[in-house]
Residue frames as qw, qx, qy, qz and C-alpha x, y, z in Angstrom:
[[0.147, 0.806, -0.429, 0.381, 26.56, 26.32, 23.76],
 [0.838, -0.175, -0.456, 0.244, 28.92, 24.26, 25.86],
 [0.549, -0.803, -0.052, 0.226, 30.83, 25.19, 28.98],
 [0.670, -0.149, 0.257, 0.681, 34.01, 25.65, 26.86],
 [0.091, 0.742, 0.037, -0.663, 32.61, 28.80, 25.19],
 [0.311, 0.593, -0.410, -0.620, 31.81, 29.09, 21.48],
 [0.048, 0.130, -0.955, -0.262, 31.64, 25.37, 20.70],
 [0.680, -0.075, -0.190, -0.704, 28.35, 23.89, 19.65],
 [0.680, -0.176, 0.641, -0.309, 26.82, 20.81, 21.17],
 [0.046, 0.248, -0.864, -0.436, 27.65, 17.83, 18.92],
 [0.165, 0.342, 0.921, -0.085, 24.20, 16.34, 19.56],
 [0.270, 0.539, 0.209, -0.770, 22.41, 19.48, 18.40],
 [0.286, 0.309, -0.609, -0.672, 22.57, 18.48, 14.73],
 [0.095, -0.146, -0.982, -0.070, 20.74, 15.23, 15.52],
 [0.109, 0.524, 0.668, -0.516, 17.82, 17.16, 16.99],
 [0.160, 0.309, -0.261, -0.900, 17.32, 19.27, 13.84],
 [0.705, 0.381, 0.399, -0.446, 14.02, 18.75, 12.01],
 [0.719, 0.239, 0.579, 0.302, 13.90, 16.88, 8.69],
 [0.240, -0.243, 0.365, 0.866, 15.08, 18.54, 5.50],
 [0.442, 0.205, -0.213, -0.847, 11.59, 18.62, 3.95],
 [0.861, 0.112, 0.212, -0.448, 8.90, 16.30, 2.65],
 [0.333, -0.268, 0.870, 0.246, 10.00, 12.82, 1.68],
 [0.487, 0.260, -0.409, -0.727, 8.58, 12.14, -1.79],
 [0.428, 0.023, -0.887, -0.174, 8.32, 8.34, -1.63],
 [0.107, -0.244, -0.823, 0.501, 6.83, 8.31, 1.84],
 [0.335, 0.298, 0.145, -0.882, 4.33, 10.99, 0.86],
 [0.520, 0.140, -0.619, -0.572, 3.20, 8.78, -2.04],
 [0.332, -0.120, -0.924, 0.150, 2.77, 5.84, 0.37],
 [0.086, 0.276, 0.574, -0.766, 0.75, 8.03, 2.75],
 [0.475, 0.268, -0.134, -0.827, -1.57, 9.18, -0.04],
 [0.466, 0.067, -0.829, -0.301, -1.91, 5.53, -1.12],
 [0.168, -0.219, -0.870, 0.408, -3.06, 4.54, 2.36],
 [0.261, 0.336, 0.300, -0.854, -5.50, 7.48, 2.46],
 [0.490, 0.218, -0.488, -0.689, -6.84, 6.47, -0.98],
 [0.369, -0.064, -0.927, -0.021, -7.27, 2.89, 0.23],
 [0.023, 0.281, 0.693, -0.664, -9.17, 4.19, 3.27],
 [0.405, 0.303, -0.028, -0.862, -11.50, 6.22, 1.07],
 [0.504, 0.121, -0.723, -0.458, -12.14, 3.17, -1.12],
 [0.240, -0.148, -0.920, 0.273, -12.84, 0.96, 1.92],
 [0.174, 0.331, 0.488, -0.789, -15.26, 3.53, 3.37],
 [0.456, 0.266, -0.314, -0.789, -16.99, 4.00, -0.01],
 [0.486, 0.022, -0.835, -0.257, -17.44, 0.24, -0.43],
 [0.123, -0.188, -0.840, 0.493, -18.53, -0.20, 3.20],
 [0.293, 0.337, 0.311, -0.839, -21.25, 2.42, 2.85],
 [0.513, 0.224, -0.482, -0.674, -22.48, 0.79, -0.35],
 [0.142, -0.052, -0.985, 0.089, -23.21, -2.50, 1.47],
 [0.497, -0.428, -0.369, -0.658, -27.00, -2.92, 1.66],
 [0.006, -0.094, 0.776, -0.623, -28.19, -3.01, 5.26],
 [0.334, -0.462, -0.779, -0.261, -31.41, -4.72, 6.19],
 [0.318, -0.590, 0.079, -0.738, -33.77, -2.71, 8.41],
 [0.857, -0.383, -0.337, -0.075, -33.79, -5.74, 10.70],
 [0.632, 0.047, -0.383, 0.672, -30.37, -4.76, 12.04],
 [0.321, -0.871, -0.334, 0.166, -30.82, -2.51, 15.05],
 [0.105, -0.952, 0.227, 0.179, -27.42, -0.80, 15.33],
 [0.344, -0.521, 0.722, 0.298, -24.67, -3.31, 14.54],
 [0.829, 0.488, 0.124, -0.244, -24.92, -4.33, 10.90],
 [0.896, 0.147, 0.202, 0.367, -22.54, -5.67, 8.27],
 [0.407, 0.789, -0.038, 0.458, -20.97, -2.25, 7.69],
 [0.510, -0.855, 0.089, -0.023, -19.62, -1.70, 11.22],
 [0.782, -0.348, 0.307, 0.416, -16.31, -3.55, 10.90],
 [0.599, 0.423, 0.300, 0.610, -15.47, -2.21, 7.41],
 [0.013, -0.924, -0.104, -0.369, -16.27, 1.34, 8.53],
 [0.619, -0.752, 0.184, 0.132, -14.05, 0.95, 11.62],
 [0.777, -0.057, 0.348, 0.522, -11.27, -0.45, 9.41],
 [0.409, 0.697, 0.277, 0.520, -11.73, 2.41, 6.93],
 [0.215, -0.951, 0.032, -0.220, -11.48, 5.09, 9.61],
 [0.758, -0.525, 0.263, 0.285, -8.48, 3.30, 11.12],
 [0.698, 0.250, 0.336, 0.581, -6.77, 3.33, 7.73],
 [0.159, 0.874, 0.182, 0.422, -7.66, 7.00, 7.32],
 [0.472, -0.869, 0.146, 0.001, -6.07, 7.88, 10.68],
 [0.799, -0.249, 0.352, 0.419, -3.02, 5.77, 9.87],
 [0.563, 0.535, 0.315, 0.545, -2.69, 7.46, 6.45],
 [0.065, -0.956, -0.049, -0.281, -2.96, 10.91, 8.04],
 [0.640, -0.700, 0.260, 0.179, -0.24, 10.02, 10.58],
 [0.766, 0.061, 0.381, 0.514, 1.97, 8.72, 7.75],
 [0.358, 0.779, 0.244, 0.454, 1.36, 11.93, 5.78],
 [0.305, -0.944, 0.096, -0.080, 2.35, 14.13, 8.72],
 [0.739, -0.455, 0.374, 0.328, 5.49, 12.07, 9.22],
 [0.684, 0.352, 0.390, 0.506, 6.30, 12.20, 5.49],
 [0.172, 0.905, 0.140, 0.362, 5.86, 15.97, 5.35],
 [0.442, -0.864, 0.242, -0.002, 8.25, 16.29, 8.31],
 [0.056, 0.700, -0.701, -0.123, 11.00, 14.43, 6.46],
 [0.789, 0.143, -0.547, -0.241, 9.78, 10.86, 6.54],
 [0.814, -0.484, 0.241, -0.213, 10.18, 7.87, 8.78],
 [0.928, 0.257, -0.138, 0.234, 13.06, 6.25, 6.95],
 [0.589, -0.679, 0.167, 0.406, 16.45, 6.45, 8.75],
 [0.199, 0.851, -0.352, -0.336, 19.26, 8.20, 6.88],
 [0.282, -0.394, 0.843, 0.233, 21.26, 5.01, 6.44],
 [0.541, 0.368, 0.756, -0.005, 18.28, 3.40, 4.67],
 [0.398, 0.855, 0.115, -0.311, 17.86, 6.42, 2.40],
 [0.027, 0.741, -0.582, -0.333, 21.41, 5.94, 1.15],
 [0.585, -0.049, 0.803, 0.099, 20.86, 2.28, 0.19],
 [0.246, 0.272, -0.593, -0.717, 20.66, 1.48, -3.50],
 [0.811, 0.155, 0.217, -0.520, 17.57, -0.24, -4.86],
 [0.370, -0.192, 0.881, 0.226, 18.18, -3.86, -5.90],
 [0.554, 0.369, -0.207, -0.717, 16.54, -3.70, -9.31],
 [0.409, 0.184, -0.867, -0.217, 17.31, -7.34, -10.15],
 [0.017, -0.150, -0.892, 0.426, 15.70, -8.53, -6.91],
 [0.390, 0.378, 0.287, -0.789, 12.70, -6.29, -7.49],
 [0.509, 0.323, -0.532, -0.595, 12.39, -7.69, -11.01],
 [0.240, 0.021, -0.970, 0.032, 12.34, -11.27, -9.64],
 [0.179, 0.312, 0.701, -0.616, 9.49, -10.37, -7.28],
 [0.464, 0.429, -0.052, -0.773, 7.57, -8.68, -10.11],
 [0.423, 0.240, -0.782, -0.391, 8.09, -11.69, -12.41],
 [0.069, -0.105, -0.952, 0.279, 6.83, -13.99, -9.63],
 [0.327, 0.401, 0.461, -0.721, 3.68, -11.92, -9.16],
 [0.492, 0.421, -0.346, -0.679, 3.05, -11.81, -12.92],
 [0.311, 0.147, -0.923, -0.172, 3.60, -15.58, -13.25],
 [0.119, 0.212, 0.843, -0.480, 1.19, -16.21, -10.38],
 [0.452, 0.459, 0.210, -0.735, -1.55, -14.15, -12.00],
 [0.480, 0.440, -0.527, -0.546, -0.93, -15.66, -15.44],
 [0.381, 0.179, -0.902, -0.093, -0.75, -19.32, -14.37],
 [0.306, -0.037, 0.734, -0.606, -3.16, -19.71, -11.45],
 [0.724, 0.267, 0.083, -0.631, -6.07, -20.42, -13.82],
 [0.768, 0.382, -0.470, -0.207, -4.26, -23.10, -15.81],
 [0.437, 0.308, -0.784, 0.315, -1.80, -24.65, -13.34],
 [0.645, -0.576, -0.501, -0.044, -3.86, -24.22, -10.19],
 [0.350, -0.910, 0.093, -0.200, -3.18, -22.51, -6.87],
 [0.819, -0.472, 0.225, 0.237, -0.39, -24.78, -5.64],
 [0.742, 0.190, 0.262, 0.586, 1.88, -24.71, -8.70],
 [0.188, 0.821, 0.131, 0.522, 1.29, -20.99, -9.28],
 [0.494, -0.857, 0.097, -0.113, 2.12, -20.30, -5.63],
 [0.845, -0.253, 0.226, 0.413, 5.31, -22.40, -5.89],
 [0.549, 0.518, 0.197, 0.626, 6.39, -20.30, -8.88],
 [0.137, -0.904, -0.035, -0.403, 5.67, -17.12, -6.93],
 [0.714, -0.682, 0.135, 0.075, 7.53, -18.35, -3.85],
 [0.821, -0.005, 0.219, 0.527, 10.61, -19.44, -5.82],
 [0.376, 0.665, 0.154, 0.626, 10.78, -16.13, -7.69],
 [0.321, -0.897, 0.014, -0.303, 10.36, -14.05, -4.51],
 [0.793, -0.531, 0.185, 0.233, 13.01, -16.02, -2.64],
 [0.711, 0.269, 0.208, 0.615, 15.32, -15.61, -5.65],
 [0.098, 0.840, 0.109, 0.522, 14.63, -11.88, -5.46],
 [0.524, -0.821, 0.163, -0.155, 15.75, -11.95, -1.83],
 [0.045, 0.747, -0.663, 0.010, 18.96, -13.73, -2.78],
 [0.758, -0.177, 0.615, -0.125, 18.24, -17.45, -2.39],
 [0.367, 0.502, -0.656, -0.428, 19.76, -19.77, -4.97],
 [0.154, -0.049, 0.981, -0.108, 18.39, -23.10, -3.65],
 [0.492, 0.000, -0.361, -0.793, 15.44, -23.61, -5.97],
 [0.544, -0.159, -0.816, -0.114, 14.58, -27.14, -4.79],
 [0.244, -0.264, -0.689, 0.630, 14.40, -26.13, -1.11],
 [0.203, 0.177, 0.097, -0.958, 12.39, -23.00, -1.93],
 [0.518, -0.048, -0.577, -0.630, 9.98, -24.98, -4.12],
 [0.462, -0.237, -0.842, 0.145, 9.45, -27.54, -1.33],
 [0.086, -0.289, -0.513, 0.804, 8.76, -24.80, 1.23],
 [0.326, 0.133, -0.177, -0.919, 6.44, -22.98, -1.19],
 [0.514, -0.122, -0.749, -0.400, 4.57, -26.21, -1.99],
 [0.319, -0.275, -0.804, 0.420, 4.11, -26.95, 1.71],
 [0.085, 0.297, 0.310, -0.899, 2.67, -23.50, 2.43],
 [0.400, 0.101, -0.416, -0.810, 0.51, -23.57, -0.71],
 [0.464, -0.182, -0.847, -0.184, -0.93, -27.00, 0.09],
 [0.179, -0.335, -0.697, 0.609, -1.71, -25.98, 3.66],
 [0.220, 0.280, 0.062, -0.932, -3.47, -22.85, 2.37],
 [0.437, 0.025, -0.635, -0.637, -5.32, -24.79, -0.34],
 [0.406, -0.259, -0.875, 0.051, -6.52, -27.50, 2.01],
 [0.065, -0.307, -0.529, 0.788, -7.51, -24.89, 4.58],
 [0.351, 0.242, -0.100, -0.899, -9.66, -23.04, 2.09],
 [0.497, 0.055, -0.695, -0.516, -10.98, -26.07, 0.19],
 [0.492, -0.211, -0.842, 0.066, -11.73, -28.40, 3.07],
 [0.189, -0.326, -0.603, 0.703, -12.33, -26.09, 6.02],
 [0.199, 0.426, 0.144, -0.871, -14.09, -23.16, 4.35],
 [0.558, 0.447, 0.695, 0.073, -15.32, -25.03, 1.24],
 [0.266, 0.881, -0.069, -0.385, -13.90, -22.28, -1.01],
 [0.842, 0.272, 0.271, 0.379, -12.22, -23.17, -4.30],
 [0.135, -0.876, 0.179, 0.427, -9.16, -20.94, -4.71],
 [0.417, 0.704, -0.478, -0.319, -7.93, -22.48, -7.95],
 [0.847, -0.132, 0.515, -0.010, -7.86, -26.20, -8.59],
 [0.434, 0.678, -0.520, -0.287, -5.30, -27.53, -11.03],
 [0.708, 0.265, -0.654, -0.023, -3.23, -30.64, -11.58],
 [0.208, 0.200, -0.788, 0.544, -2.00, -30.99, -7.98],
 [0.433, -0.046, 0.419, -0.797, -5.33, -30.13, -6.39],
 [0.814, 0.133, -0.245, -0.509, -7.25, -32.52, -8.67],
 [0.599, 0.221, -0.755, 0.146, -4.77, -35.30, -7.82],
 [0.044, -0.137, 0.708, -0.692, -5.28, -34.63, -4.10],
 [0.643, 0.045, 0.162, -0.747, -9.06, -34.70, -4.52],
 [0.778, 0.197, -0.527, -0.280, -8.78, -37.97, -6.46],
 [0.385, 0.188, -0.816, 0.388, -6.70, -39.53, -3.65],
 [0.284, -0.066, 0.547, -0.785, -9.10, -38.30, -0.97],
 [0.758, 0.113, -0.083, -0.637, -12.09, -39.69, -2.90],
 [0.699, 0.218, -0.679, -0.057, -10.30, -43.01, -3.41],
 [0.158, 0.158, -0.795, 0.564, -9.47, -43.29, 0.30],
 [0.465, 0.026, 0.390, -0.794, -13.06, -42.47, 1.30],
 [0.753, 0.196, -0.315, -0.544, -14.44, -44.92, -1.27],
 [0.223, 0.277, -0.928, 0.113, -12.75, -47.93, 0.30]]
């Protein structure tokens, strides 16, 4: 009630609670809780040597699992109270074409990483995702994707000694490195 009698406070409607559970956000919250349960289940299935006194290989995964569980519970409470998405975002239309480009990129990455190798498969993924976000400069996107993919590949292959998918580009790089070292 305002001082002018009978008029309502214009800000009162903003303070009203949400209109009910938000379906999409509730699904996300249950997804996070499910992920937490899976992390905890896998963490507790890790064999622990009796040589470990108190801090073994399960400590960090268990902490991460409980953190995810708390985060999922907080998301669920927020979703049941109307969700965390602002009203203006709820009114936005889904860009199905952009979403399809991202999905195609993910599918191409999975389908080609074994035959083309990590770098080329990652370039395909990067170009498709950037197209999904509206970019039309394929050459620039491919160059950026190749740069990131090569940095990641060399980081894993040379620093950690982990093969994440060698193909044409990676084999050519290895050949060049071997040729330079063989001088």
